[in-house]
C-alpha positions, 0 to 999 in steps of 0.5 A: 265594391269588392276588392279581393286578393287572389293567389297572394296578390291584392289590387293596388288602388291609389287613394285618388281613384274612384271605385263604385260600390258594386264594382269588382277588382281581383288579384294582380291588378294596379291602377294608376292615378285619377282612375275610375271603375264604375258600376258592375265593372269587373277587373279580374287579375286572377290568371295573370296581371292587369296594369292600368295607367293614369286617367283611365275610366272603366265604365259600367258593366265593363270587363277587364281580364287577362289570359292564363300563362299567355297574355297580361292586360296593359292599359296606357294612360288617358284611356276610356273603356266604354259601357259593357266593353270586354278587354282581355289579354291585350295591350291598349296604348295611350289616348285610346277610346274603346267604345261601348260594347266593343270586344278587344281580344287576346294578343291585340295591340291598340296603338296610341291615338285610336278608337275602337268603335262601339259594338266592334270585335277586335279579333285575336292578334289584331293591331289597331294602328295609331290614328285610326278608327277600327269598327265592325265584326271583325273590326277593320280600319274604317278611317284615318284620324287627323289631329283635328278629328282627335285633338281633345276628344279622348282628353275630354272624355277622360277628364269628364270621367274624373269630374263625374267621380268627384261627384260620387267621392263627395257623397261619401 
């Protein structure tokens, strides 16, 4: 793994987090408890800060970045960032799934209990409403989620990634 200090800021990574050997975490980055950063993922807090809550998984090939002098990236608790997703200069609240290959642009707010579908592009300054699925290019609301649609699915994914990371920790 590459854990790199830049401009006087070093990443803060609790000991219970898993960071894959070829993941990169740079600069002003703070991870919460029970997070995982998977193979080829990049979390780059060189131009602004990145704050990540508890039980967040950043899956293979994902890129988390921020915007110089404009937008930090804030990620809440219990969030899954899918394989090859890009999350840039935005705020993601709690209990969110960002699907594989999705892009969330500067100034966006992804409210709690929502899903950004795989391959979607959430354009600059969009607000993804709580309890919805946004999909497409550009991403638009396609479905309201009720509690039974959503209940447990995000939690299940998040908990699975804690389990998966334990397999790798036990191999070290």
